[in-house]
C-alpha positions as a Markdown table, in Angstrom:
| # | Residue | x | y | z |
|---|---|---|---|---|
| 1 | Unk | 27.6 | -39.9 | 43.4 |
| 2 | Unk | 28.6 | -40.8 | 39.8 |
| 3 | Unk | 25.4 | -42.8 | 39.6 |
| 4 | Unk | 23.4 | -39.7 | 40.6 |
| 5 | Unk | 25.2 | -37.4 | 38.1 |
| 6 | Unk | 24.6 | -40.0 | 35.4 |
| 7 | Unk | 20.9 | -40.1 | 36.2 |
| 8 | Unk | 20.6 | -36.3 | 36.3 |
| 9 | Unk | 22.4 | -36.1 | 32.9 |
| 10 | Unk | 20.0 | -38.7 | 31.4 |
| 11 | Unk | 17.0 | -36.8 | 32.8 |
| 12 | Unk | 18.3 | -33.6 | 31.3 |
| 13 | Unk | 18.8 | -35.2 | 27.9 |
| 14 | Unk | 15.3 | -36.7 | 28.0 |
| 15 | Unk | 13.8 | -33.3 | 29.0 |
| 16 | Unk | 15.6 | -31.6 | 26.0 |
| 17 | Unk | 14.5 | -34.4 | 23.6 |
| 18 | Unk | 11.0 | -34.1 | 25.0 |
| 19 | Unk | 10.9 | -30.3 | 24.5 |
| 20 | Unk | 12.3 | -30.7 | 20.9 |
| 21 | Unk | 9.6 | -33.3 | 20.1 |
| 22 | Unk | 6.9 | -31.1 | 21.6 |
| 23 | Unk | 8.2 | -28.2 | 19.6 |
| 24 | Unk | 8.2 | -30.1 | 16.4 |
| 25 | Unk | 4.7 | -31.5 | 17.1 |
| 26 | Unk | 3.4 | -27.9 | 17.1 |
| 27 | Unk | 5.7 | -26.4 | 14.5 |
| 28 | Unk | 4.0 | -24.9 | 11.5 |
| 29 | Unk | 4.2 | -26.8 | 8.3 |
| 30 | Unk | 4.4 | -23.6 | 6.2 |
| 31 | Unk | 6.3 | -20.5 | 7.5 |
| 32 | Unk | 6.2 | -17.2 | 5.6 |
| 33 | Unk | 8.4 | -14.3 | 6.5 |
| 34 | Unk | 6.6 | -11.1 | 5.4 |
| 35 | Unk | 8.4 | -7.8 | 5.1 |
| 36 | Unk | 7.1 | -4.3 | 4.7 |
| 37 | Unk | 8.0 | -0.7 | 5.2 |
| 38 | Unk | 5.5 | 0.7 | 7.7 |
| 39 | Unk | 5.9 | 1.0 | 11.5 |
| 40 | Unk | 4.3 | -1.6 | 13.8 |
| 41 | Unk | 1.7 | 1.1 | 14.9 |
| 42 | Unk | 0.4 | 1.7 | 11.4 |
| 43 | Unk | -2.7 | 0.1 | 9.8 |
| 44 | Unk | -0.8 | -2.2 | 7.4 |
| 45 | Unk | 1.1 | -3.9 | 10.3 |
| 46 | Unk | -1.8 | -4.0 | 12.7 |
| 47 | Unk | -3.9 | -5.8 | 10.2 |
| 48 | Unk | -1.0 | -8.1 | 9.1 |
| 49 | Unk | -0.9 | -9.2 | 12.7 |
| 50 | Unk | -4.6 | -9.8 | 12.6 |
| 51 | Unk | -4.4 | -11.8 | 9.4 |
| 52 | Unk | -1.4 | -13.8 | 10.8 |
| 53 | Unk | -3.5 | -14.8 | 13.9 |
| 54 | Unk | -6.6 | -15.7 | 11.9 |
| 55 | Unk | -4.6 | -17.7 | 9.3 |
| 56 | Unk | -2.9 | -19.7 | 12.1 |
| 57 | Unk | -6.2 | -20.4 | 13.8 |
| 58 | Unk | -7.9 | -21.4 | 10.6 |
| 59 | Unk | -5.2 | -23.8 | 9.5 |
| 60 | Unk | -4.8 | -25.2 | 13.0 |
| 61 | Unk | -1.3 | -23.8 | 13.3 |
| 62 | Unk | -0.1 | -25.2 | 10.0 |
| 63 | Unk | 0.6 | -21.8 | 8.4 |
| 64 | Unk | 2.7 | -19.3 | 10.3 |
| 65 | Unk | 3.4 | -15.7 | 9.2 |
| 66 | Unk | 6.5 | -14.0 | 10.7 |
| 67 | Unk | 6.2 | -10.2 | 10.3 |
| 68 | Unk | 9.1 | -7.8 | 9.8 |
| 69 | Unk | 7.9 | -4.2 | 9.7 |
| 70 | Unk | 9.8 | -0.9 | 9.1 |
| 71 | Unk | 12.1 | -2.1 | 6.4 |
| 72 | Unk | 13.9 | -4.5 | 8.7 |
| 73 | Unk | 14.5 | -6.8 | 5.6 |
| 74 | Unk | 15.5 | -4.0 | 3.3 |
| 75 | Unk | 14.0 | -1.3 | 1.1 |
| 76 | Unk | 10.9 | -2.2 | -1.0 |
| 77 | Unk | 12.9 | -3.1 | -4.1 |
| 78 | Unk | 15.1 | -5.6 | -2.1 |
| 79 | Unk | 12.0 | -7.1 | -0.6 |
| 80 | Unk | 10.2 | -7.5 | -3.9 |
| 81 | Unk | 13.3 | -9.1 | -5.5 |
| 82 | Unk | 13.6 | -11.3 | -2.4 |
| 83 | Unk | 10.0 | -12.6 | -3.0 |
| 84 | Unk | 10.9 | -13.2 | -6.6 |
| 85 | Unk | 14.0 | -15.2 | -5.7 |
| 86 | Unk | 12.4 | -17.0 | -2.8 |
| 87 | Unk | 14.7 | -15.6 | -0.1 |
| 88 | Unk | 11.6 | -13.9 | 1.3 |
| 89 | Unk | 8.1 | -15.5 | 1.2 |
| 90 | Unk | 6.0 | -12.4 | 1.0 |
| 91 | Unk | 5.8 | -8.6 | 1.1 |
| 92 | Unk | 2.9 | -6.1 | 1.3 |
| 93 | Unk | 4.1 | -3.3 | -1.0 |
| 94 | Unk | 2.8 | 0.2 | -1.9 |
| 95 | Unk | 1.8 | 0.0 | -5.5 |
| 96 | Unk | 3.6 | 3.3 | -6.2 |
| 97 | Unk | 6.9 | 1.5 | -5.4 |
| 98 | Unk | 6.2 | -1.3 | -7.9 |
| 99 | Unk | 5.9 | 0.6 | -11.2 |
| 100 | Unk | 9.5 | -0.1 | -12.3 |
| 101 | Unk | 8.9 | -3.8 | -11.6 |
| 102 | Unk | 5.5 | -4.0 | -13.2 |
| 103 | Unk | 4.4 | -1.0 | -15.3 |
| 104 | Unk | 0.8 | -2.3 | -15.4 |
| 105 | Unk | 0.4 | -1.5 | -11.6 |
| 106 | Unk | 1.0 | 2.2 | -12.3 |
| 107 | Unk | -2.6 | 2.4 | -13.2 |
| 108 | Unk | -3.1 | 3.0 | -9.5 |
| 109 | Unk | -1.2 | 6.3 | -9.9 |
| 110 | Unk | -4.1 | 7.7 | -12.0 |
| 111 | Unk | -6.0 | 10.4 | -9.9 |
| 112 | Unk | -9.6 | 9.9 | -8.9 |
| 113 | Unk | -9.3 | 6.2 | -9.9 |
| 114 | Unk | -11.5 | 4.7 | -7.2 |
| 115 | Unk | -15.0 | 6.0 | -6.3 |
| 116 | Unk | -15.3 | 7.9 | -3.0 |
| 117 | Unk | -17.7 | 5.3 | -1.5 |
| 118 | Unk | -15.7 | 2.5 | 0.3 |
| 119 | Unk | -18.1 | -0.3 | -0.7 |
| 120 | Unk | -18.1 | 0.8 | -4.4 |
| 121 | Unk | -14.3 | 1.1 | -4.4 |
| 122 | Unk | -14.0 | -2.4 | -2.9 |
| 123 | Unk | -16.2 | -3.8 | -5.7 |
| 124 | Unk | -13.6 | -2.5 | -8.2 |
| 125 | Unk | -10.6 | -3.6 | -6.0 |
| 126 | Unk | -11.9 | -7.1 | -5.6 |
| 127 | Unk | -13.7 | -7.5 | -9.0 |
| 128 | Unk | -12.6 | -8.1 | -12.5 |
| 129 | Unk | -10.2 | -5.1 | -12.4 |
| 130 | Unk | -8.5 | -6.2 | -9.2 |
| 131 | Unk | -8.1 | -9.8 | -10.6 |
| 132 | Unk | -6.7 | -8.6 | -13.9 |
| 133 | Unk | -4.2 | -6.3 | -12.0 |
| 134 | Unk | -3.1 | -9.1 | -9.8 |
| 135 | Unk | -2.7 | -11.4 | -12.8 |
| 136 | Unk | -0.3 | -8.9 | -14.3 |
| 137 | Unk | 2.2 | -9.9 | -11.6 |
| 138 | Unk | 2.3 | -13.6 | -12.7 |
| 139 | Unk | 4.6 | -12.9 | -15.6 |
| 140 | Unk | 7.0 | -11.0 | -13.2 |
| 141 | Unk | 7.7 | -14.0 | -11.1 |
| 142 | Unk | 5.5 | -13.2 | -8.1 |
| 143 | Unk | 2.0 | -14.2 | -6.9 |
| 144 | Unk | -0.4 | -11.4 | -6.1 |
| 145 | Unk | -3.2 | -12.4 | -3.8 |
| 146 | Unk | -5.0 | -9.1 | -3.5 |
| 147 | Unk | -5.0 | -5.4 | -3.0 |
| 148 | Unk | -5.2 | -3.6 | 0.4 |
| 149 | Unk | -6.4 | 0.0 | 0.7 |
| 150 | Unk | -4.0 | 2.3 | 2.5 |
| 151 | Unk | -5.5 | 5.8 | 2.4 |
| 152 | Unk | -5.8 | 8.6 | -0.1 |
| 153 | Unk | -3.6 | 11.5 | -1.1 |
| 154 | Unk | -4.5 | 15.2 | -0.6 |
| 155 | Unk | -2.9 | 18.4 | -1.8 |
| 156 | Unk | -1.0 | 21.0 | 0.2 |
| 157 | Unk | 0.7 | 24.2 | -0.9 |
| 158 | Unk | 2.3 | 27.4 | 0.4 |
| 159 | Unk | 0.1 | 29.2 | -2.2 |
| 160 | Unk | -3.7 | 29.2 | -2.5 |
| 161 | Unk | -5.3 | 26.0 | -3.9 |
| 162 | Unk | -8.9 | 27.0 | -3.5 |
| 163 | Unk | -9.9 | 26.4 | -7.1 |
| 164 | Unk | -8.7 | 24.4 | -10.1 |
| 165 | Unk | -7.3 | 27.7 | -11.6 |
| 166 | Unk | -5.1 | 28.3 | -8.5 |
| 167 | Unk | -2.9 | 25.3 | -9.5 |
| 168 | Unk | -1.6 | 27.0 | -12.6 |
| 169 | Unk | 2.1 | 27.9 | -12.4 |
| 170 | Unk | 2.7 | 26.1 | -9.1 |
| 171 | Unk | 5.4 | 23.5 | -8.6 |
| 172 | Unk | 4.5 | 20.3 | -6.9 |
| 173 | Unk | 6.7 | 17.5 | -5.6 |
| 174 | Unk | 5.8 | 14.0 | -6.9 |
| 175 | Unk | 7.1 | 10.5 | -6.7 |
| 176 | Unk | 9.1 | 9.6 | -9.8 |
| 177 | Unk | 6.1 | 8.7 | -12.0 |
| 178 | Unk | 5.2 | 10.1 | -15.5 |
| 179 | Unk | 1.6 | 9.7 | -14.7 |
| 180 | Unk | 1.8 | 11.9 | -11.6 |
| 181 | Unk | 3.8 | 14.5 | -13.6 |
| 182 | Unk | 1.1 | 14.6 | -16.3 |
| 183 | Unk | -1.6 | 14.8 | -13.6 |
| 184 | Unk | -0.1 | 18.2 | -12.6 |
| 185 | Unk | 0.6 | 19.3 | -16.1 |
| 186 | Unk | -3.1 | 18.9 | -16.8 |
| 187 | Unk | -3.8 | 21.5 | -14.1 |
| 188 | Unk | -1.2 | 23.9 | -15.5 |
| 189 | Unk | 1.2 | 23.2 | -12.7 |
| 190 | Unk | 4.6 | 21.6 | -13.0 |
| 191 | Unk | 5.8 | 18.5 | -11.1 |
| 192 | Unk | 9.3 | 17.8 | -9.8 |
| 193 | Unk | 10.3 | 14.2 | -8.8 |
| 194 | Unk | 12.2 | 14.5 | -5.5 |
| 195 | Unk | 13.1 | 11.9 | -2.9 |
| 196 | Unk | 10.7 | 11.8 | 0.0 |
| 197 | Unk | 13.5 | 12.5 | 2.5 |
| 198 | Unk | 14.2 | 15.9 | 0.8 |
| 199 | Unk | 10.6 | 17.0 | 0.7 |
| 200 | Unk | 10.3 | 19.0 | 4.0 |
| 201 | Unk | 13.4 | 21.1 | 3.1 |
| 202 | Unk | 12.2 | 21.6 | -0.5 |
| 203 | Unk | 8.9 | 22.9 | 0.9 |
| 204 | Unk | 10.6 | 25.1 | 3.5 |
| 205 | Unk | 13.0 | 26.7 | 1.0 |
| 206 | Unk | 10.4 | 27.0 | -1.8 |
| 207 | Unk | 12.1 | 24.6 | -4.2 |
| 208 | Unk | 8.5 | 23.3 | -4.6 |
| 209 | Unk | 5.3 | 25.1 | -3.6 |
| 210 | Unk | 3.3 | 22.0 | -2.7 |
| 211 | Unk | 3.0 | 18.2 | -2.5 |
| 212 | Unk | 0.5 | 15.4 | -2.3 |
| 213 | Unk | 0.3 | 12.8 | 0.5 |
| 214 | Unk | -2.1 | 11.1 | 2.8 |
| 215 | Unk | -3.1 | 13.2 | 5.9 |
| 216 | Unk | -1.3 | 10.8 | 8.4 |
| 217 | Unk | 1.9 | 11.3 | 6.4 |
| 218 | Unk | 1.5 | 15.1 | 6.2 |
| 219 | Unk | 1.0 | 15.0 | 10.0 |
| 220 | Unk | 3.8 | 12.6 | 10.8 |
| 221 | Unk | 6.4 | 14.4 | 8.6 |
| 222 | Unk | 5.2 | 17.8 | 9.8 |
| 223 | Unk | 4.7 | 19.1 | 6.3 |
| 224 | Unk | 1.9 | 21.4 | 7.5 |
| 225 | Unk | 4.6 | 23.4 | 9.4 |
| 226 | Unk | 6.0 | 24.6 | 6.0 |
| 227 | Unk | 2.7 | 24.8 | 4.1 |
| 228 | Unk | -0.2 | 27.3 | 4.3 |
| 229 | Unk | -3.0 | 25.5 | 2.5 |
| 230 | Unk | -4.5 | 22.0 | 2.6 |
| 231 | Unk | -7.1 | 20.8 | 0.2 |
| 232 | Unk | -8.9 | 17.7 | 1.3 |
| 233 | Unk | -9.2 | 16.1 | -2.2 |
| 234 | Unk | -8.8 | 12.4 | -1.6 |
| 235 | Unk | -7.6 | 12.3 | -5.2 |
| 236 | Unk | -5.0 | 9.6 | -5.1 |
| 237 | Unk | -5.6 | 6.0 | -4.0 |
| 238 | Unk | -2.8 | 4.6 | -1.9 |
| 239 | Unk | -3.1 | 0.8 | -2.6 |
| 240 | Unk | -0.9 | -2.0 | -1.2 |
| 241 | Unk | -0.2 | -5.1 | -3.2 |
| 242 | Unk | 0.1 | -8.4 | -1.4 |
| 243 | Unk | 2.8 | -10.5 | -3.0 |
| 244 | Unk | 3.9 | -14.1 | -2.3 |
| 245 | Unk | 6.8 | -16.2 | -3.7 |
| 246 | Unk | 5.1 | -18.5 | -6.3 |
| 247 | Unk | 7.0 | -21.6 | -5.2 |
| 248 | Unk | 6.1 | -21.1 | -1.6 |
| 249 | Unk | 2.5 | -20.4 | -2.6 |
| 250 | Unk | 2.3 | -23.4 | -4.9 |
| 251 | Unk | 3.6 | -25.6 | -2.0 |
| 252 | Unk | 0.4 | -24.8 | 0.0 |
| 253 | Unk | -2.7 | -27.1 | -0.2 |
| 254 | Unk | -5.4 | -25.3 | -2.1 |
| 255 | Unk | -7.6 | -24.9 | 1.0 |
| 256 | Unk | -4.8 | -23.0 | 2.7 |
| 257 | Unk | -4.3 | -20.7 | -0.3 |
| 258 | Unk | -8.0 | -20.0 | -0.2 |
| 259 | Unk | -7.9 | -19.3 | 3.6 |
| 260 | Unk | -5.1 | -16.9 | 3.2 |
| 261 | Unk | -6.6 | -15.0 | 0.3 |
| 262 | Unk | -10.1 | -14.9 | 1.9 |
| 263 | Unk | -8.6 | -13.6 | 5.2 |
| 264 | Unk | -6.7 | -10.8 | 3.6 |
| 265 | Unk | -9.9 | -9.8 | 1.9 |
| 266 | Unk | -12.2 | -10.2 | 4.9 |
| 267 | Unk | -10.3 | -7.7 | 7.1 |
| 268 | Unk | -10.5 | -4.8 | 4.5 |
| 269 | Unk | -13.6 | -3.0 | 6.1 |
| 270 | Unk | -11.8 | -3.0 | 9.5 |
| 271 | Unk | -8.5 | -1.9 | 7.9 |
| 272 | Unk | -10.3 | 1.0 | 6.2 |
| 273 | Unk | -11.9 | 2.0 | 9.6 |
| 274 | Unk | -8.5 | 1.8 | 11.3 |
| 275 | Unk | -6.9 | 4.0 | 8.7 |
| 276 | Unk | -9.8 | 6.4 | 8.8 |
| 277 | Unk | -9.3 | 6.8 | 12.6 |
| 278 | Unk | -5.6 | 7.5 | 12.1 |
| 279 | Unk | -6.4 | 10.1 | 9.4 |
| 280 | Unk | -9.0 | 11.8 | 11.6 |
| 281 | Unk | -6.5 | 12.1 | 14.4 |
| 282 | Unk | -3.9 | 13.5 | 12.0 |
| 283 | Unk | -6.4 | 16.1 | 10.7 |
| 284 | Unk | -7.1 | 17.3 | 14.3 |
| 285 | Unk | -3.4 | 17.9 | 14.8 |
| 286 | Unk | -3.0 | 19.6 | 11.5 |
| 287 | Unk | -6.1 | 21.8 | 12.2 |
| 288 | Unk | -4.5 | 22.9 | 15.5 |
| 289 | Unk | -1.6 | 24.4 | 13.6 |
| 290 | Unk | -3.9 | 27.0 | 12.1 |
| 291 | Unk | -3.2 | 26.0 | 8.4 |
| 292 | Unk | -6.0 | 26.9 | 6.0 |
| 293 | Unk | -8.0 | 23.7 | 5.3 |
| 294 | Unk | -10.7 | 23.3 | 2.7 |
| 295 | Unk | -12.7 | 20.2 | 1.6 |
| 296 | Unk | -13.2 | 19.6 | -2.1 |
| 297 | Unk | -16.9 | 19.3 | -3.0 |
| 298 | Unk | -18.3 | 16.4 | -5.1 |
| 299 | Unk | -18.8 | 18.8 | -8.1 |
| 300 | Unk | -15.2 | 20.0 | -7.8 |
| 301 | Unk | -14.0 | 16.4 | -7.7 |
| 302 | Unk | -15.8 | 15.7 | -11.0 |
| 303 | Unk | -14.3 | 18.9 | -12.4 |
| 304 | Unk | -10.7 | 17.9 | -11.3 |
| 305 | Unk | -11.2 | 14.3 | -12.5 |
| 306 | Unk | -12.3 | 15.5 | -16.0 |
| 307 | Unk | -9.2 | 17.6 | -16.2 |
| 308 | Unk | -6.6 | 15.2 | -14.8 |
| 309 | Unk | -7.8 | 11.7 | -15.8 |
| 310 | Unk | -7.3 | 11.9 | -19.6 |
| 311 | Unk | -3.7 | 13.1 | -19.3 |
| 312 | Unk | -2.8 | 10.6 | -16.6 |
| 313 | Unk | -4.5 | 7.8 | -18.6 |
| 314 | Unk | -2.6 | 8.7 | -21.7 |
| 315 | Unk | 0.7 | 8.7 | -19.8 |
| 316 | Unk | -0.2 | 5.3 | -18.3 |
| 317 | Unk | -1.0 | 3.6 | -21.6 |
| 318 | Unk | 2.2 | 5.0 | -23.1 |
| 319 | Unk | 4.1 | 3.4 | -20.3 |
| 320 | Unk | 2.2 | 0.1 | -20.0 |
| 321 | Unk | 1.4 | -0.5 | -23.7 |
| 322 | Unk | -1.1 | -3.2 | -24.8 |
| 323 | Unk | -1.2 | -4.7 | -21.3 |
| 324 | Unk | -2.1 | -1.3 | -19.9 |
| 325 | Unk | -4.7 | -0.7 | -22.6 |
| 326 | Unk | -6.5 | -4.0 | -21.7 |
| 327 | Unk | -6.3 | -3.3 | -18.0 |
| 328 | Unk | -7.7 | 0.3 | -18.3 |
| 329 | Unk | -10.6 | -0.9 | -20.5 |
| 330 | Unk | -11.5 | -3.5 | -17.8 |
| 331 | Unk | -11.3 | -0.7 | -15.2 |
| 332 | Unk | -13.4 | 1.8 | -17.1 |
| 333 | Unk | -16.1 | -0.8 | -17.7 |
| 334 | Unk | -16.2 | -1.6 | -13.9 |
| 335 | Unk | -16.1 | 2.0 | -12.9 |
| 336 | Unk | -19.0 | 2.9 | -15.2 |
| 337 | Unk | -21.0 | -0.1 | -13.9 |
| 338 | Unk | -20.3 | 0.8 | -10.3 |
| 339 | Unk | -21.5 | 4.4 | -10.6 |
């Protein structure tokens, strides 16, 4: 009997050792935890899953991305600092949340920054402008490997916003950004920086008349319930910045670095299509509520841009200094060439 127990015990130890060996044979050489704020159903996470799968396949399992959506690893500031310190390998962060960390990135707050056409916008995102913007993160202790589009902002208000003149005297909620405040000042409106969580009540009680957000956010947060007018303006680019810890990134062979950067870039057309489908579904729900909806014409967009861009540009340069001046000159050259 003792002999049998000894044999069973030996077999169990051998099985465990074998399993451990098998595990280590297939364990990734490079593991990156990636944190972000969106839910698992939203475009950012869906395409992070796609990138993770492709990167694993293309590196034969050597690089593994472990994804943590919905702020599981903290708010954006904590995650950005984690990437700096190396307690987190990567984050995909909304540019709007990174201005305090890197003032140069606030260029993305400027209205009508990217052309309407997706392919033209992508040329600017992945060209000299995108490269220079990414490079501005190097001095802040993080590695930027690219920008990801994440929709565009539109205007809503409880008062009419049918023309440029209608904005005068209205109060709009903005994220805490001088550039966004100046954007509204240029329209004769005033802007109030309020936390996102207070916005529904602020609209409901008339603390502010209106706000700006992507359609899927307006739908998800039910802002249309407390607003009468929606102007489909697509005026504000919502861009994500893909940030890695520099030490982790440097530890990768160059071919893996290229694979990761190329894969993030390659999925962008599908990411845009996925986001567009979410936005279209959101618009259908908003329409059903009976809110007044109007689409801004191409001529109006030009008119609004001419009014808003100079003021927002000046606020940006004041904030980002020489670095901002250099970046905006690269952008303007690219924008003019892309037209």
